[in-house]
N, C-alpha and C positions, 0 to 999 in steps of 0.2 A: 329330540323331536318325537312326538307321539304319532304313531302310525294312523290312529283314528282321525288325525287332523292333517295328515300329509297327503300329497298327491302322488300316488304310486300305482298307475294303471297296469298291473301285471296281467299277462295273458297265459292261459293254459296251454295254448298251442301257438307256434310261430306261424306267421303268414307263409303261404306257399312260395312266395318269391324270394324268401331268405335262403341263400345258397350256402353260406358258410357259418361256422359256429358262432363267431362274434356277432354277426348280423342277427341270427336267430335269438341269441341270448339277450342282446340289447333291446330288441323288440319285446321279448317276453318279460324282461325285467322292468319294463316301463321306463327305459332310459331315453329313448328317442321315438319320434313318430315321423314318418315320411310325409313331406309336404308336396314334393314333386320329384321327378327322377333325379336322384343324386343330391337332393336337398332335404335336410331334416330339421325338425324342431327338436331342441334339446330340452327334455323334461327334467324335473328337479334332481332325480338320482343321477342321471347322466351328466347333468351340468356340474354337480359337485365333483365328480371324477375329473371332468374336463379342467376345472379350476385347480384341482390338486396337481395335475400334470403340468399345467401352465406355471404354477408356482415353483415347482422343482426346476423347470427349464429356466425360469427367471433367475432363481438363486444361483444356478451354475453359470449363467451368462454374466451376472454381476460379479461373481467370484473370479471369472476370467478377465475382468476389466472392461467388458462391453457396457455401453450406456444405453438405457432404454428411452425410446421416443415412440411416437405414434403417427403413422402416415395414413392418409385416407384410403378407402377402398376404391374410390373412383379417381382415375387419373386422366389428365389431358393427353391426347394422342401426340401432341407436338413433341413431347420429350422422347417418345418412342420413335418418332420419325427422325429426330435428331440423332439418336443412337444407331439407327438403321434396322431396328428390330420390328417396327410396326407391321410391315408387310411380310417379314420373314417368319414371324412367330407361328402363324398358322391359324386354323379355324378354332383351336381351343380358346383363343382370346375372344371374349364377349365385347364386341364393338358397338357403341351406341352414339346417338346424337342428342345434344341437349336442345332446348327450345330455340336457341339461336343458331342451330345447325352446326355447332362446333363438334368436332370429333372427340369423343371421350371413350374410355374403356374401363371395364371392371378389372382391377389389377390381378394378374396371375402371379406377379412377383414385383419387386420394387427397386431393381438396380438403377433404373433411370431416375426415379424420384429421389433416392438417397444421394445419388451423384449430384443432382441439382442442389440439394441442401448443402452438400459439402462445398461445391464450387462457389456458392454465394457467401460462405462464412469462414472458410479456412484458407488462409493465404500463405502461411509460413511453415516450413519444416518443423519449427519448434512446437507446433500444435499436433504433431504426429508422434506415435501412432494413434489412430482413432478407430474405434469400432462402435457402430451404432446399430441397435436392433429394435425390433418391435414384434408384438404378437397381435396378429390381425387376421381377419377373414379374407380369404382369397376365392377367386372363381376361375375355374378352367372347364370349358364346355366339352367334357369327355364325350366321345362318340358313343360309348356304351358304359354309362355309370353302373356299377354293380358292387356287390359285397358290402352294402351299407356304407359306413363311414370310412371303410378301407379304400374305396375308390369312388368318392363322391365328386360332385361338381363344385359345391361350396365347401370349404374346409378352413379350419383354424390352423395357422402356421406361424412359427417363429422364424423370422428371417433376419440375419445379422450381416453387416457389411463392413469390411475392414479397409482402411486406407493407410498406406505406408509410403515412405520415401523411396525405397528401393526393393529389389527382389528378395534380398536377405531378410529385411524387416517383414515383408509380406509372408515369407515362409514361417517366421516366428508366430505371426498372427494366425496362420493356418494351423500350426501345431497346437496353439493354445485352444483353438476351437475344437480340434480333434480330441484333446484330453477332456475338455468340458462336456463334449457329447458322451464320451464313455462314462464319465462320472454321473451324468444325468440319467442315462439309461440304467445304470447299476442301481441307483437310488430307487428306481421304479420297479425293481425286482426282475430286471431283464439282463440277459447276456447279449451284448451287441458285438457283432463281427464287422469291422470296417473292411470294405473291399474296393479296389480300384474300379473306376466306373467311367462311362462316357459322359461328356459334359452336356450334350444335347443342346437345347435352345438357349441355355444360360451362357455357354461358350467357355473358352479357356483351355489350358493345356494340362491341368491336373485336377482331378476330382476323386472323391471317395463317397460311396454310399454306405450306410450303416444298416446291417441286417440283424434283426433280433431273432433269436432262435425260438422256434415254436413248431410243434409236431405237424401243425396244419399250414406251415409256411408255403409260400408260392414257388420257391426255387430251392434246389439243393446247394449247400455251401460246404466248403472244406476249409479247415483251419487248424492251427496249433492249439492243443489243449491248454497251453500256458495262458490263453485268454481267460480261461475259467479260474485261473489261480491268482490273477493280479489283484492287488488291493487298491482299488480305485479311490478309496478314501484317504490314501496316503497323501501328505501335503506335497511331496515332490515325486512325480512319476518320471520314470526314465523314458523320455520320448524316443530316444534312439532305439531302445529295446522294443518299444511299441512299433516303431517303423519296421524293424526287422521282422516282427510278427505279422503285421498287416501286409507286408510285401509277399508273404507266402499264402495269403488267402486267395481263393478263387471259386468260381462257379462253373468252370469248364475244366474239370480235374484231369490231369495227365499223371498217372501214377509213376511213370518212368522218369519224369522230370521234376517231381515234387521235392522241394528242399526240406520238407518236414519229415523227420524220422518216423517210421511206421508206428512205433510205440506211442508217439505223441499226436499222430494225425487223428482228427475227429471230423465227423460230418454231421450235418443237421439240415433242417428246413429253415429257410430264412424269409423274413418279411421286412421290406425296406421301410424305415421310419425316419431317415435323415439323409441329407446329402450336402457335401461341402465342395466348394469350387475355388480354385485360384486361377484368375483370368487376366492378371497383369493390367494392361492399359486398354482392354477391350472397350470399356465405357468412358474412362477418363480421357482418352485421346479424342474421340469424336465430339465429346461434350465439353472439352476444354477445362477439365478438372486438374489444375496445376497448383503447385506451391513454389515459393521461392526457396531454393536449396541453400546449403551452407556457403556456396560460392557465389550466390547472388543471381544465379540463372534459374529460369523457370523449369520445373520438372513435372512431367505427367505422373500422377501418383499410381502406385501399384495397388490393385484391389482384389478382394476375395468376397464370396458370399456363402452363407451357411444357413441351411434350412432344416427345420424339424417339423414334422407333421404332428402337431399337438392333438388335433381331433382324431387323426389316424391312429395315434398311439392308444387311444381308448380301446379300439377294436383289436389292435395288436397285442395289448396286455391280456385281453380276454382270450385270444387265441393261444397265448402261452400259459394261461392260468385258468383252467376250467376242468370240470369233470362231468360225469353223466347227470349230476344233479343241478349243475348251474355254474356260475362264476365263482372263483376263489381269489379275491383281490389281495395283492400284497398290501400290507398295512399302510405304506407310504402314500398310496393313491386311492385307498378305499373311501367310498362316500361317507361311511360311518365306521368307527372302529368296532363297535359292539351292537349286536342285535339282542335286545332284552325282550324275552317272551314271558308273558303272564299266562300260565296255563288255565287259570280259573278266575277270570275277571269278575265272575258272579259271586266269588267267595270274598267277603270283606277282609279277611285276614291276609289272603294271598294278594289282593289288590293293594292293601296298605303296605305290605312288605315290598312289592314290586315298585310302588310309587316312591317309597323311601329310598330304595336302591337306585332308582332312576335319578333322583335328586342328588344323591351322593356321587354318582358317576359324573354327572354334569359339573358338580362343584370341583371334582378332581381334574377337570379339563378334558374329559373323555367324550368323544362324539358318540352319541347313542341314538339308535332308532328303536323306540319302545313300542312293541306290538301289544297294545292295550285293547285291541278290537274284540268284540264278542263273536269270535270265530272258533271253529274246532281246532284242536291242537295240531292235527295233521296239516291243515291249511297253513297254520302259522309256521310250522317247521319247513314246509315245502317252499314258502315264500322266502324264508331266511336262507335256505340252501341255494335258491335260485339267484338272489341278489348278491350272495357271496361275501358278506361282511366277515372280517377275519375271526371274530369271536362271537359265539352265541351264549347268552346267559339265560337260563330257564328258572323261573320261580314257580314251584308247585306245592300242593298241600303237604306232601311228605317232607319235602325239604324245609318248609316253613316250621314244621314241628321239630325238626332236627337242628334248626338254626343254620341251614346251608342252602346254597344254590348250586346248580349244575353249570359248569363252564365247558363249552365244546370249542375246540380249535377247528375252524372250517377246513383248513388245508389238510390236516391229518385225520380229522374225525375223532381225535382223542378226547375223552370226557373225564371230568373229575368233579367231586363234591368239595366245595370250599365255603368257608364262612365269608360274610360280606367283607370283613377286614382283609382276609387273605386274598380275596378276589381283587380288591382295590390295589393291594400291594403288587399282585401279579401284573395287572394291567398298566400300572404306572411305573413299574420297576425298569 
């Protein structure tokens, strides 16, 4: 993409209302624009990151055996009245009436809707286990939306729902999602610490929230350093080992009772980005979600739900990956892999060299944002540092004469001179 034709409304200064790093940088980098309190327009750069995160989440859900569907944003109140949650949920739920005076709501979550889907189509234990998920916008009318996309009213969420014949099967489904979450966050360049948590309005008797480590995190967490040493890419993770580790995590640390040896104990700041729940028959019982069991009797299915804040993750990743100059994206979620800078677009030789390199990078399957604007070099470099693409490639008159370009790694700041061939080999290797 040529920057001269792209829509990237960067700001020199962040608006005064931006309180935290990710909010300031997302506004300055032209990723989002506020429409109303806690509601944002996603501009091209931010939307690309959002879709990268969404795809990683989708791939890990599919890998764990979940099946993707899509449920509406607007739900009838009848289902929530049936489950008993309509009045209990609280003012965070946006309640509305349609033109026929029917009670509707903008969904904050989807347990009722997915249970209704299940009870209408699944009748036998032979169709279990089943895990259905979708990635959809939600709305919760926060009393004080703040911190940009970290605590907005409208947000993009992945929510999955498991159905099993018995508690043992439900625990296996819970464990599968537990591992899928750790893998997904690791792929995004994050260290995630699972912590036992309250179930809140979702309900149930077991839940864990996933805190990703960031210096600017909301709360302090304590954990075993083994979390940082696990190979989450391994085909078979030892779930019992993971359980023993997450059993020792907490946010109310008591040194005298801590089961983690002092030499392995680590602490950090955490930001919640995911939450999983096992709630048994909380929804299947009142809504009549049953299957015929092996003995021919009707059985209320055991359920769990599993949420990841996809849009919240954009801000959380920035909180974990930034410096004084701007964002520093992990390659897996970066809006573009390379920022190509032509120092002298008024020089025909420089322009021809940069144009040719741009085409070669695209042909190699590398996502490139090409700054071909008629701007000062300082402006171009500041823009590239702000938006934080993993690599910056600079084409200038001296390099053109020497047959080289400069490659800068955004995270480390390390620079080196390379030929075009060596550059392509480095970026595609």
